[in-house]
PDBQT receptor file of N, H, CA, C and O in Angstrom, charges set to zero:
ATOM      1  N   MET A   1      11.311  22.244 -24.729  1.00  0.00    +0.000 N 
ATOM      2  CA  MET A   1      11.398  21.396 -23.551  1.00  0.00    +0.000 C 
ATOM      3  C   MET A   1      12.564  20.428 -23.774  1.00  0.00    +0.000 C 
ATOM      4  O   MET A   1      12.627  19.727 -24.784  1.00  0.00    +0.000 OA
ATOM      5  N   GLY A   2      13.457  20.409 -22.831  1.00  0.00    +0.000 N 
ATOM      6  H   GLY A   2      13.406  20.978 -22.011  1.00  0.00    +0.000 HD
ATOM      7  CA  GLY A   2      14.635  19.569 -22.970  1.00  0.00    +0.000 C 
ATOM      8  C   GLY A   2      14.446  18.182 -22.384  1.00  0.00    +0.000 C 
ATOM      9  O   GLY A   2      13.395  17.860 -21.830  1.00  0.00    +0.000 OA
ATOM     10  N   TRP A   3      15.465  17.383 -22.515  1.00  0.00    +0.000 N 
ATOM     11  H   TRP A   3      16.319  17.645 -22.965  1.00  0.00    +0.000 HD
ATOM     12  CA  TRP A   3      15.402  16.014 -22.015  1.00  0.00    +0.000 C 
ATOM     13  C   TRP A   3      15.349  15.980 -20.494  1.00  0.00    +0.000 C 
ATOM     14  O   TRP A   3      14.861  15.010 -19.915  1.00  0.00    +0.000 OA
ATOM     15  N   GLU A   4      15.852  17.038 -19.835  1.00  0.00    +0.000 N 
ATOM     16  H   GLU A   4      16.249  17.826 -20.305  1.00  0.00    +0.000 HD
ATOM     17  CA  GLU A   4      15.786  17.085 -18.367  1.00  0.00    +0.000 C 
ATOM     18  C   GLU A   4      14.331  17.089 -17.894  1.00  0.00    +0.000 C 
ATOM     19  O   GLU A   4      13.983  16.423 -16.920  1.00  0.00    +0.000 OA
ATOM     20  N   HIS A   5      13.493  17.844 -18.593  1.00  0.00    +0.000 N 
ATOM     21  H   HIS A   5      13.776  18.385 -19.385  1.00  0.00    +0.000 HD
ATOM     22  CA  HIS A   5      12.076  17.892 -18.234  1.00  0.00    +0.000 C 
ATOM     23  C   HIS A   5      11.394  16.551 -18.490  1.00  0.00    +0.000 C 
ATOM     24  O   HIS A   5      10.541  16.119 -17.716  1.00  0.00    +0.000 OA
ATOM     25  N   LEU A   6      11.775  15.909 -19.570  1.00  0.00    +0.000 N 
ATOM     26  H   LEU A   6      12.469  16.261 -20.199  1.00  0.00    +0.000 HD
ATOM     27  CA  LEU A   6      11.196  14.609 -19.898  1.00  0.00    +0.000 C 
ATOM     28  C   LEU A   6      11.559  13.566 -18.847  1.00  0.00    +0.000 C 
ATOM     29  O   LEU A   6      10.714  12.762 -18.451  1.00  0.00    +0.000 OA
ATOM     30  N   VAL A   7      12.794  13.575 -18.400  1.00  0.00    +0.000 N 
ATOM     31  H   VAL A   7      13.479  14.228 -18.721  1.00  0.00    +0.000 HD
ATOM     32  CA  VAL A   7      13.233  12.629 -17.363  1.00  0.00    +0.000 C 
ATOM     33  C   VAL A   7      12.517  12.925 -16.050  1.00  0.00    +0.000 C 
ATOM     34  O   VAL A   7      12.051  12.005 -15.377  1.00  0.00    +0.000 OA
ATOM     35  N   ALA A   8      12.428  14.202 -15.680  1.00  0.00    +0.000 N 
ATOM     36  H   ALA A   8      12.807  14.949 -16.226  1.00  0.00    +0.000 HD
ATOM     37  CA  ALA A   8      11.737  14.570 -14.437  1.00  0.00    +0.000 C 
ATOM     38  C   ALA A   8      10.268  14.172 -14.495  1.00  0.00    +0.000 C 
ATOM     39  O   ALA A   8       9.720  13.679 -13.509  1.00  0.00    +0.000 OA
ATOM     40  N   PHE A   9       9.626  14.384 -15.643  1.00  0.00    +0.000 N 
ATOM     41  H   PHE A   9      10.071  14.785 -16.443  1.00  0.00    +0.000 HD
ATOM     42  CA  PHE A   9       8.223  14.002 -15.797  1.00  0.00    +0.000 C 
ATOM     43  C   PHE A   9       8.046  12.497 -15.656  1.00  0.00    +0.000 C 
ATOM     44  O   PHE A   9       7.126  12.043 -14.976  1.00  0.00    +0.000 OA
ATOM     45  N   ASN A  10       8.915  11.722 -16.289  1.00  0.00    +0.000 N 
ATOM     46  H   ASN A  10       9.663  12.090 -16.841  1.00  0.00    +0.000 HD
ATOM     47  CA  ASN A  10       8.796  10.270 -16.226  1.00  0.00    +0.000 C 
ATOM     48  C   ASN A  10       9.051   9.732 -14.822  1.00  0.00    +0.000 C 
ATOM     49  O   ASN A  10       8.406   8.767 -14.411  1.00  0.00    +0.000 OA
ATOM     50  N   ILE A  11       9.962  10.323 -14.093  1.00  0.00    +0.000 N 
ATOM     51  H   ILE A  11      10.486  11.106 -14.428  1.00  0.00    +0.000 HD
ATOM     52  CA  ILE A  11      10.204   9.909 -12.705  1.00  0.00    +0.000 C 
ATOM     53  C   ILE A  11       8.977  10.217 -11.850  1.00  0.00    +0.000 C 
ATOM     54  O   ILE A  11       8.571   9.395 -11.028  1.00  0.00    +0.000 OA
ATOM     55  N   THR A  12       8.390  11.387 -12.039  1.00  0.00    +0.000 N 
ATOM     56  H   THR A  12       8.720  12.054 -12.706  1.00  0.00    +0.000 HD
ATOM     57  CA  THR A  12       7.180  11.747 -11.299  1.00  0.00    +0.000 C 
ATOM     58  C   THR A  12       6.016  10.829 -11.658  1.00  0.00    +0.000 C 
ATOM     59  O   THR A  12       5.251  10.422 -10.783  1.00  0.00    +0.000 OA
ATOM     60  N   LEU A  13       5.883  10.507 -12.927  1.00  0.00    +0.000 N 
ATOM     61  H   LEU A  13       6.505  10.838 -13.638  1.00  0.00    +0.000 HD
ATOM     62  CA  LEU A  13       4.828   9.606 -13.372  1.00  0.00    +0.000 C 
ATOM     63  C   LEU A  13       5.002   8.212 -12.784  1.00  0.00    +0.000 C 
ATOM     64  O   LEU A  13       4.023   7.591 -12.370  1.00  0.00    +0.000 OA
ATOM     65  N   LEU A  14       6.216   7.719 -12.742  1.00  0.00    +0.000 N 
ATOM     66  H   LEU A  14       7.012   8.223 -13.078  1.00  0.00    +0.000 HD
ATOM     67  CA  LEU A  14       6.489   6.407 -12.156  1.00  0.00    +0.000 C 
ATOM     68  C   LEU A  14       6.141   6.386 -10.667  1.00  0.00    +0.000 C 
ATOM     69  O   LEU A  14       5.576   5.410 -10.172  1.00  0.00    +0.000 OA
ATOM     70  N   ALA A  15       6.479   7.461  -9.958  1.00  0.00    +0.000 N 
ATOM     71  H   ALA A  15       6.938   8.253 -10.360  1.00  0.00    +0.000 HD
ATOM     72  CA  ALA A  15       6.138   7.535  -8.533  1.00  0.00    +0.000 C 
ATOM     73  C   ALA A  15       4.623   7.524  -8.327  1.00  0.00    +0.000 C 
ATOM     74  O   ALA A  15       4.132   6.902  -7.385  1.00  0.00    +0.000 OA
ATOM     75  N   ALA A  16       3.886   8.203  -9.193  1.00  0.00    +0.000 N 
ATOM     76  H   ALA A  16       4.285   8.708  -9.958  1.00  0.00    +0.000 HD
ATOM     77  CA  ALA A  16       2.426   8.228  -9.074  1.00  0.00    +0.000 C 
ATOM     78  C   ALA A  16       1.822   6.859  -9.377  1.00  0.00    +0.000 C 
ATOM     79  O   ALA A  16       0.846   6.459  -8.743  1.00  0.00    +0.000 OA
ATOM     80  N   ILE A  17       2.389   6.149 -10.330  1.00  0.00    +0.000 N 
ATOM     81  H   ILE A  17       3.182   6.475 -10.845  1.00  0.00    +0.000 HD
ATOM     82  CA  ILE A  17       1.874   4.820 -10.678  1.00  0.00    +0.000 C 
ATOM     83  C   ILE A  17       2.138   3.825  -9.556  1.00  0.00    +0.000 C 
ATOM     84  O   ILE A  17       1.294   2.973  -9.281  1.00  0.00    +0.000 OA
ATOM     85  N   LEU A  18       3.285   3.917  -8.909  1.00  0.00    +0.000 N 
ATOM     86  H   LEU A  18       3.971   4.610  -9.133  1.00  0.00    +0.000 HD
ATOM     87  CA  LEU A  18       3.661   2.948  -7.882  1.00  0.00    +0.000 C 
ATOM     88  C   LEU A  18       3.020   3.218  -6.517  1.00  0.00    +0.000 C 
ATOM     89  O   LEU A  18       3.026   2.342  -5.652  1.00  0.00    +0.000 OA
ATOM     90  N   SER A  19       2.471   4.411  -6.316  1.00  0.00    +0.000 N 
ATOM     91  H   SER A  19       2.466   5.122  -7.019  1.00  0.00    +0.000 HD
ATOM     92  CA  SER A  19       1.874   4.713  -5.014  1.00  0.00    +0.000 C 
ATOM     93  C   SER A  19       0.495   4.068  -4.904  1.00  0.00    +0.000 C 
ATOM     94  O   SER A  19      -0.276   4.087  -5.863  1.00  0.00    +0.000 OA
ATOM     95  N   PRO A  20       0.182   3.498  -3.742  1.00  0.00    +0.000 N 
ATOM     96  CA  PRO A  20      -1.119   2.832  -3.585  1.00  0.00    +0.000 C 
ATOM     97  C   PRO A  20      -2.255   3.847  -3.469  1.00  0.00    +0.000 C 
ATOM     98  O   PRO A  20      -2.074   4.963  -2.982  1.00  0.00    +0.000 OA
ATOM     99  N   GLY A  21      -3.406   3.432  -3.921  1.00  0.00    +0.000 N 
ATOM    100  H   GLY A  21      -3.554   2.525  -4.316  1.00  0.00    +0.000 HD
ATOM    101  CA  GLY A  21      -4.585   4.283  -3.839  1.00  0.00    +0.000 C 
ATOM    102  C   GLY A  21      -5.303   4.095  -2.513  1.00  0.00    +0.000 C 
ATOM    103  O   GLY A  21      -4.879   3.279  -1.694  1.00  0.00    +0.000 OA
ATOM    104  N   PRO A  22      -6.376   4.830  -2.289  1.00  0.00    +0.000 N 
ATOM    105  CA  PRO A  22      -7.096   4.743  -1.022  1.00  0.00    +0.000 C 
ATOM    106  C   PRO A  22      -7.710   3.368  -0.765  1.00  0.00    +0.000 C 
ATOM    107  O   PRO A  22      -7.776   2.928   0.383  1.00  0.00    +0.000 OA
ATOM    108  N   ALA A  23      -8.158   2.689  -1.813  1.00  0.00    +0.000 N 
ATOM    109  H   ALA A  23      -8.105   3.046  -2.746  1.00  0.00    +0.000 HD
ATOM    110  CA  ALA A  23      -8.750   1.363  -1.624  1.00  0.00    +0.000 C 
ATOM    111  C   ALA A  23      -7.689   0.363  -1.169  1.00  0.00    +0.000 C 
ATOM    112  O   ALA A  23      -7.954  -0.470  -0.303  1.00  0.00    +0.000 OA
ATOM    113  N   MET A  24      -6.503   0.440  -1.742  1.00  0.00    +0.000 N 
ATOM    114  H   MET A  24      -6.287   1.117  -2.445  1.00  0.00    +0.000 HD
ATOM    115  CA  MET A  24      -5.422  -0.469  -1.346  1.00  0.00    +0.000 C 
ATOM    116  C   MET A  24      -4.981  -0.191   0.089  1.00  0.00    +0.000 C 
ATOM    117  O   MET A  24      -4.722  -1.125   0.848  1.00  0.00    +0.000 OA
ATOM    118  N   LEU A  25      -4.895   1.074   0.464  1.00  0.00    +0.000 N 
ATOM    119  H   LEU A  25      -5.106   1.832  -0.153  1.00  0.00    +0.000 HD
ATOM    120  CA  LEU A  25      -4.522   1.400   1.845  1.00  0.00    +0.000 C 
ATOM    121  C   LEU A  25      -5.577   0.906   2.831  1.00  0.00    +0.000 C 
ATOM    122  O   LEU A  25      -5.238   0.419   3.909  1.00  0.00    +0.000 OA
ATOM    123  N   TYR A  26      -6.861   1.028   2.467  1.00  0.00    +0.000 N 
ATOM    124  H   TYR A  26      -7.137   1.423   1.591  1.00  0.00    +0.000 HD
ATOM    125  CA  TYR A  26      -7.934   0.539   3.330  1.00  0.00    +0.000 C 
ATOM    126  C   TYR A  26      -7.870  -0.980   3.471  1.00  0.00    +0.000 C 
ATOM    127  O   TYR A  26      -8.058  -1.514   4.564  1.00  0.00    +0.000 OA
ATOM    128  N   PHE A  27      -7.604  -1.674   2.362  1.00  0.00    +0.000 N 
ATOM    129  H   PHE A  27      -7.451  -1.241   1.474  1.00  0.00    +0.000 HD
ATOM    130  CA  PHE A  27      -7.483  -3.128   2.392  1.00  0.00    +0.000 C 
ATOM    131  C   PHE A  27      -6.321  -3.562   3.275  1.00  0.00    +0.000 C 
ATOM    132  O   PHE A  27      -6.468  -4.480   4.082  1.00  0.00    +0.000 OA
ATOM    133  N   ILE A  28      -5.184  -2.923   3.135  1.00  0.00    +0.000 N 
ATOM    134  H   ILE A  28      -5.064  -2.177   2.479  1.00  0.00    +0.000 HD
ATOM    135  CA  ILE A  28      -4.006  -3.281   3.945  1.00  0.00    +0.000 C 
ATOM    136  C   ILE A  28      -4.271  -3.024   5.416  1.00  0.00    +0.000 C 
ATOM    137  O   ILE A  28      -3.939  -3.854   6.262  1.00  0.00    +0.000 OA
ATOM    138  N   ARG A  29      -4.873  -1.869   5.730  1.00  0.00    +0.000 N 
ATOM    139  H   ARG A  29      -5.143  -1.195   5.043  1.00  0.00    +0.000 HD
ATOM    140  CA  ARG A  29      -5.154  -1.545   7.131  1.00  0.00    +0.000 C 
ATOM    141  C   ARG A  29      -6.129  -2.547   7.741  1.00  0.00    +0.000 C 
ATOM    142  O   ARG A  29      -5.929  -2.998   8.869  1.00  0.00    +0.000 OA
ATOM    143  N   THR A  30      -7.173  -2.896   7.010  1.00  0.00    +0.000 N 
ATOM    144  H   THR A  30      -7.335  -2.529   6.093  1.00  0.00    +0.000 HD
ATOM    145  CA  THR A  30      -8.172  -3.844   7.511  1.00  0.00    +0.000 C 
ATOM    146  C   THR A  30      -7.556  -5.220   7.717  1.00  0.00    +0.000 C 
ATOM    147  O   THR A  30      -7.809  -5.871   8.731  1.00  0.00    +0.000 OA
ATOM    148  N   THR A  31      -6.750  -5.663   6.760  1.00  0.00    +0.000 N 
ATOM    149  H   THR A  31      -6.545  -5.134   5.937  1.00  0.00    +0.000 HD
ATOM    150  CA  THR A  31      -6.130  -6.981   6.868  1.00  0.00    +0.000 C 
ATOM    151  C   THR A  31      -5.178  -7.047   8.059  1.00  0.00    +0.000 C 
ATOM    152  O   THR A  31      -5.185  -8.027   8.803  1.00  0.00    +0.000 OA
ATOM    153  N   LEU A  32      -4.373  -6.028   8.242  1.00  0.00    +0.000 N 
ATOM    154  H   LEU A  32      -4.367  -5.232   7.637  1.00  0.00    +0.000 HD
ATOM    155  CA  LEU A  32      -3.419  -6.040   9.354  1.00  0.00    +0.000 C 
ATOM    156  C   LEU A  32      -4.105  -5.899  10.712  1.00  0.00    +0.000 C 
ATOM    157  O   LEU A  32      -3.666  -6.496  11.694  1.00  0.00    +0.000 OA
ATOM    158  N   ALA A  33      -5.172  -5.115  10.769  1.00  0.00    +0.000 N 
ATOM    159  H   ALA A  33      -5.528  -4.629   9.970  1.00  0.00    +0.000 HD
ATOM    160  CA  ALA A  33      -5.835  -4.876  12.050  1.00  0.00    +0.000 C 
ATOM    161  C   ALA A  33      -6.797  -5.994  12.440  1.00  0.00    +0.000 C 
ATOM    162  O   ALA A  33      -6.894  -6.344  13.616  1.00  0.00    +0.000 OA
ATOM    163  N   GLU A  34      -7.515  -6.562  11.453  1.00  0.00    +0.000 N 
ATOM    164  H   GLU A  34      -7.436  -6.278  10.498  1.00  0.00    +0.000 HD
ATOM    165  CA  GLU A  34      -8.588  -7.483  11.779  1.00  0.00    +0.000 C 
ATOM    166  C   GLU A  34      -8.393  -8.899  11.257  1.00  0.00    +0.000 C 
ATOM    167  O   GLU A  34      -9.185  -9.787  11.573  1.00  0.00    +0.000 OA
ATOM    168  N   GLY A  35      -7.360  -9.121  10.472  1.00  0.00    +0.000 N 
ATOM    169  H   GLY A  35      -6.716  -8.400  10.216  1.00  0.00    +0.000 HD
ATOM    170  CA  GLY A  35      -7.067 -10.472  10.027  1.00  0.00    +0.000 C 
ATOM    171  C   GLY A  35      -7.364 -10.732   8.564  1.00  0.00    +0.000 C 
ATOM    172  O   GLY A  35      -7.912  -9.896   7.846  1.00  0.00    +0.000 OA
ATOM    173  N   ARG A  36      -6.975 -11.929   8.158  1.00  0.00    +0.000 N 
ATOM    174  H   ARG A  36      -6.530 -12.608   8.741  1.00  0.00    +0.000 HD
ATOM    175  CA  ARG A  36      -7.066 -12.333   6.761  1.00  0.00    +0.000 C 
ATOM    176  C   ARG A  36      -8.504 -12.399   6.260  1.00  0.00    +0.000 C 
ATOM    177  O   ARG A  36      -8.797 -11.958   5.148  1.00  0.00    +0.000 OA
ATOM    178  N   ARG A  37      -9.390 -12.940   7.067  1.00  0.00    +0.000 N 
ATOM    179  H   ARG A  37      -9.152 -13.298   7.970  1.00  0.00    +0.000 HD
ATOM    180  CA  ARG A  37     -10.790 -13.087   6.645  1.00  0.00    +0.000 C 
ATOM    181  C   ARG A  37     -11.435 -11.721   6.401  1.00  0.00    +0.000 C 
ATOM    182  O   ARG A  37     -12.154 -11.538   5.418  1.00  0.00    +0.000 OA
ATOM    183  N   ALA A  38     -11.181 -10.776   7.284  1.00  0.00    +0.000 N 
ATOM    184  H   ALA A  38     -10.596 -10.925   8.082  1.00  0.00    +0.000 HD
ATOM    185  CA  ALA A  38     -11.732  -9.432   7.091  1.00  0.00    +0.000 C 
ATOM    186  C   ALA A  38     -11.151  -8.775   5.848  1.00  0.00    +0.000 C 
ATOM    187  O   ALA A  38     -11.846  -8.035   5.152  1.00  0.00    +0.000 OA
ATOM    188  N   GLY A  39      -9.879  -9.042   5.566  1.00  0.00    +0.000 N 
ATOM    189  H   GLY A  39      -9.315  -9.643   6.131  1.00  0.00    +0.000 HD
ATOM    190  CA  GLY A  39      -9.270  -8.507   4.355  1.00  0.00    +0.000 C 
ATOM    191  C   GLY A  39      -9.900  -9.062   3.094  1.00  0.00    +0.000 C 
ATOM    192  O   GLY A  39     -10.101  -8.334   2.122  1.00  0.00    +0.000 OA
ATOM    193  N   ILE A  40     -10.212 -10.346   3.106  1.00  0.00    +0.000 N 
ATOM    194  H   ILE A  40     -10.049 -10.938   3.895  1.00  0.00    +0.000 HD
ATOM    195  CA  ILE A  40     -10.857 -10.962   1.937  1.00  0.00    +0.000 C 
ATOM    196  C   ILE A  40     -12.248 -10.370   1.722  1.00  0.00    +0.000 C 
ATOM    197  O   ILE A  40     -12.627 -10.069   0.590  1.00  0.00    +0.000 OA
ATOM    198  N   PHE A  41     -13.004 -10.204   2.797  1.00  0.00    +0.000 N 
ATOM    199  H   PHE A  41     -12.696 -10.449   3.717  1.00  0.00    +0.000 HD
ATOM    200  CA  PHE A  41     -14.330  -9.603   2.660  1.00  0.00    +0.000 C 
ATOM    201  C   PHE A  41     -14.240  -8.143   2.228  1.00  0.00    +0.000 C 
ATOM    202  O   PHE A  41     -15.123  -7.651   1.526  1.00  0.00    +0.000 OA
ATOM    203  N   THR A  42     -13.196  -7.456   2.633  1.00  0.00    +0.000 N 
ATOM    204  H   THR A  42     -12.478  -7.856   3.203  1.00  0.00    +0.000 HD
ATOM    205  CA  THR A  42     -12.996  -6.076   2.192  1.00  0.00    +0.000 C 
ATOM    206  C   THR A  42     -12.779  -6.030   0.690  1.00  0.00    +0.000 C 
ATOM    207  O   THR A  42     -13.359  -5.190   0.002  1.00  0.00    +0.000 OA
ATOM    208  N   VAL A  43     -11.943  -6.933   0.174  1.00  0.00    +0.000 N 
ATOM    209  H   VAL A  43     -11.472  -7.615   0.733  1.00  0.00    +0.000 HD
ATOM    210  CA  VAL A  43     -11.702  -6.981  -1.271  1.00  0.00    +0.000 C 
ATOM    211  C   VAL A  43     -12.987  -7.310  -2.017  1.00  0.00    +0.000 C 
ATOM    212  O   VAL A  43     -13.266  -6.716  -3.058  1.00  0.00    +0.000 OA
ATOM    213  N   LEU A  44     -13.763  -8.237  -1.504  1.00  0.00    +0.000 N 
ATOM    214  H   LEU A  44     -13.537  -8.719  -0.658  1.00  0.00    +0.000 HD
ATOM    215  CA  LEU A  44     -15.026  -8.590  -2.157  1.00  0.00    +0.000 C 
ATOM    216  C   LEU A  44     -16.000  -7.416  -2.153  1.00  0.00    +0.000 C 
ATOM    217  O   LEU A  44     -16.780  -7.244  -3.090  1.00  0.00    +0.000 OA
ATOM    218  N   GLY A  45     -15.950  -6.622  -1.108  1.00  0.00    +0.000 N 
ATOM    219  H   GLY A  45     -15.316  -6.762  -0.347  1.00  0.00    +0.000 HD
ATOM    220  CA  GLY A  45     -16.829  -5.454  -1.045  1.00  0.00    +0.000 C 
ATOM    221  C   GLY A  45     -16.363  -4.307  -1.913  1.00  0.00    +0.000 C 
ATOM    222  O   GLY A  45     -17.186  -3.575  -2.463  1.00  0.00    +0.000 OA
ATOM    223  N   LEU A  46     -15.056  -4.137  -2.047  1.00  0.00    +0.000 N 
ATOM    224  H   LEU A  46     -14.388  -4.732  -1.600  1.00  0.00    +0.000 HD
ATOM    225  CA  LEU A  46     -14.531  -3.040  -2.852  1.00  0.00    +0.000 C 
ATOM    226  C   LEU A  46     -14.507  -3.363  -4.343  1.00  0.00    +0.000 C 
ATOM    227  O   LEU A  46     -14.536  -2.450  -5.168  1.00  0.00    +0.000 OA
ATOM    228  N   GLY A  47     -14.455  -4.621  -4.697  1.00  0.00    +0.000 N 
ATOM    229  H   GLY A  47     -14.431  -5.363  -4.027  1.00  0.00    +0.000 HD
ATOM    230  CA  GLY A  47     -14.273  -5.023  -6.085  1.00  0.00    +0.000 C 
ATOM    231  C   GLY A  47     -15.330  -4.579  -7.065  1.00  0.00    +0.000 C 
ATOM    232  O   GLY A  47     -14.982  -3.996  -8.092  1.00  0.00    +0.000 OA
ATOM    233  N   PRO A  48     -16.607  -4.822  -6.809  1.00  0.00    +0.000 N 
ATOM    234  CA  PRO A  48     -17.612  -4.539  -7.842  1.00  0.00    +0.000 C 
ATOM    235  C   PRO A  48     -17.981  -3.062  -7.991  1.00  0.00    +0.000 C 
ATOM    236  O   PRO A  48     -18.596  -2.708  -8.996  1.00  0.00    +0.000 OA
ATOM    237  N   TRP A  49     -17.648  -2.205  -7.069  1.00  0.00    +0.000 N 
ATOM    238  H   TRP A  49     -17.148  -2.493  -6.252  1.00  0.00    +0.000 HD
ATOM    239  CA  TRP A  49     -18.124  -0.823  -7.112  1.00  0.00    +0.000 C 
ATOM    240  C   TRP A  49     -17.695  -0.031  -8.332  1.00  0.00    +0.000 C 
ATOM    241  O   TRP A  49     -18.537   0.663  -8.904  1.00  0.00    +0.000 OA
ATOM    242  N   PRO A  50     -16.447  -0.085  -8.770  1.00  0.00    +0.000 N 
ATOM    243  CA  PRO A  50     -16.103   0.736  -9.944  1.00  0.00    +0.000 C 
ATOM    244  C   PRO A  50     -16.858   0.332 -11.205  1.00  0.00    +0.000 C 
ATOM    245  O   PRO A  50     -17.076   1.169 -12.081  1.00  0.00    +0.000 OA
ATOM    246  N   ARG A  51     -17.254  -0.912 -11.314  1.00  0.00    +0.000 N 
ATOM    247  H   ARG A  51     -17.077  -1.592 -10.603  1.00  0.00    +0.000 HD
ATOM    248  CA  ARG A  51     -17.959  -1.356 -12.507  1.00  0.00    +0.000 C 
ATOM    249  C   ARG A  51     -19.469  -1.203 -12.398  1.00  0.00    +0.000 C 
ATOM    250  O   ARG A  51     -20.122  -0.910 -13.399  1.00  0.00    +0.000 OA
ATOM    251  N   SER A  52     -20.040  -1.391 -11.221  1.00  0.00    +0.000 N 
ATOM    252  H   SER A  52     -19.509  -1.629 -10.408  1.00  0.00    +0.000 HD
ATOM    253  CA  SER A  52     -21.498  -1.368 -11.121  1.00  0.00    +0.000 C 
ATOM    254  C   SER A  52     -22.053  -0.021 -10.673  1.00  0.00    +0.000 C 
ATOM    255  O   SER A  52     -23.239   0.237 -10.882  1.00  0.00    +0.000 OA
ATOM    256  N   GLY A  53     -21.267   0.826 -10.083  1.00  0.00    +0.000 N 
ATOM    257  H   GLY A  53     -20.304   0.616  -9.913  1.00  0.00    +0.000 HD
ATOM    258  CA  GLY A  53     -21.757   2.121  -9.610  1.00  0.00    +0.000 C 
ATOM    259  C   GLY A  53     -22.350   2.991 -10.703  1.00  0.00    +0.000 C 
ATOM    260  O   GLY A  53     -23.472   3.474 -10.548  1.00  0.00    +0.000 OA
ATOM    261  N   PRO A  54     -21.637   3.210 -11.805  1.00  0.00    +0.000 N 
ATOM    262  CA  PRO A  54     -22.229   4.036 -12.883  1.00  0.00    +0.000 C 
ATOM    263  C   PRO A  54     -23.497   3.440 -13.479  1.00  0.00    +0.000 C 
ATOM    264  O   PRO A  54     -24.421   4.169 -13.841  1.00  0.00    +0.000 OA
ATOM    265  N   ARG A  55     -23.540   2.110 -13.580  1.00  0.00    +0.000 N 
ATOM    266  H   ARG A  55     -22.789   1.518 -13.286  1.00  0.00    +0.000 HD
ATOM    267  CA  ARG A  55     -24.754   1.461 -14.114  1.00  0.00    +0.000 C 
ATOM    268  C   ARG A  55     -25.931   1.701 -13.191  1.00  0.00    +0.000 C 
ATOM    269  O   ARG A  55     -27.040   1.963 -13.656  1.00  0.00    +0.000 OA
ATOM    270  N   ARG A  56     -25.708   1.616 -11.899  1.00  0.00    +0.000 N 
ATOM    271  H   ARG A  56     -24.807   1.404 -11.521  1.00  0.00    +0.000 HD
ATOM    272  CA  ARG A  56     -26.810   1.845 -10.947  1.00  0.00    +0.000 C 
ATOM    273  C   ARG A  56     -27.294   3.288 -11.023  1.00  0.00    +0.000 C 
ATOM    274  O   ARG A  56     -28.491   3.550 -10.901  1.00  0.00    +0.000 OA
ATOM    275  N   LEU A  57     -26.375   4.217 -11.222  1.00  0.00    +0.000 N 
ATOM    276  H   LEU A  57     -25.403   4.004 -11.321  1.00  0.00    +0.000 HD
ATOM    277  CA  LEU A  57     -26.788   5.620 -11.334  1.00  0.00    +0.000 C 
ATOM    278  C   LEU A  57     -27.623   5.841 -12.593  1.00  0.00    +0.000 C 
ATOM    279  O   LEU A  57     -28.587   6.606 -12.571  1.00  0.00    +0.000 OA
ATOM    280  N   CYS A  58     -27.262   5.184 -13.678  1.00  0.00    +0.000 N 
ATOM    281  H   CYS A  58     -26.479   4.563 -13.696  1.00  0.00    +0.000 HD
ATOM    282  CA  CYS A  58     -28.016   5.348 -14.927  1.00  0.00    +0.000 C 
ATOM    283  C   CYS A  58     -29.394   4.717 -14.844  1.00  0.00    +0.000 C 
ATOM    284  O   CYS A  58     -30.354   5.227 -15.423  1.00  0.00    +0.000 OA
ATOM    285  N   LEU A  59     -29.492   3.608 -14.123  1.00  0.00    +0.000 N 
ATOM    286  H   LEU A  59     -28.713   3.194 -13.652  1.00  0.00    +0.000 HD
ATOM    287  CA  LEU A  59     -30.782   2.922 -14.008  1.00  0.00    +0.000 C 
ATOM    288  C   LEU A  59     -31.724   3.570 -12.998  1.00  0.00    +0.000 C 
ATOM    289  O   LEU A  59     -32.932   3.333 -13.013  1.00  0.00    +0.000 OA
ATOM    290  N   GLY A  60     -31.160   4.377 -12.136  1.00  0.00    +0.000 N 
ATOM    291  H   GLY A  60     -30.179   4.570 -12.124  1.00  0.00    +0.000 HD
ATOM    292  CA  GLY A  60     -31.989   5.074 -11.168  1.00  0.00    +0.000 C 
ATOM    293  C   GLY A  60     -32.233   4.193 -10.016  1.00  0.00    +0.000 C 
ATOM    294  O   GLY A  60     -32.917   4.587  -9.071  1.00  0.00    +0.000 OA
TER     295      GLY A  60
């Protein structure tokens, strides 16, 4: 594998890191459509799920 492949891989990786995920797109859409307060509540609602979801599944 040459350096050309390494450069292409790193450029692709950088593009993937910089692209927003679905939660960020939902937050931006909600904030622009419904205002700042709705955006803040959206962030508060989206925030705890990645950390508490697996725990809730384990506890039943």
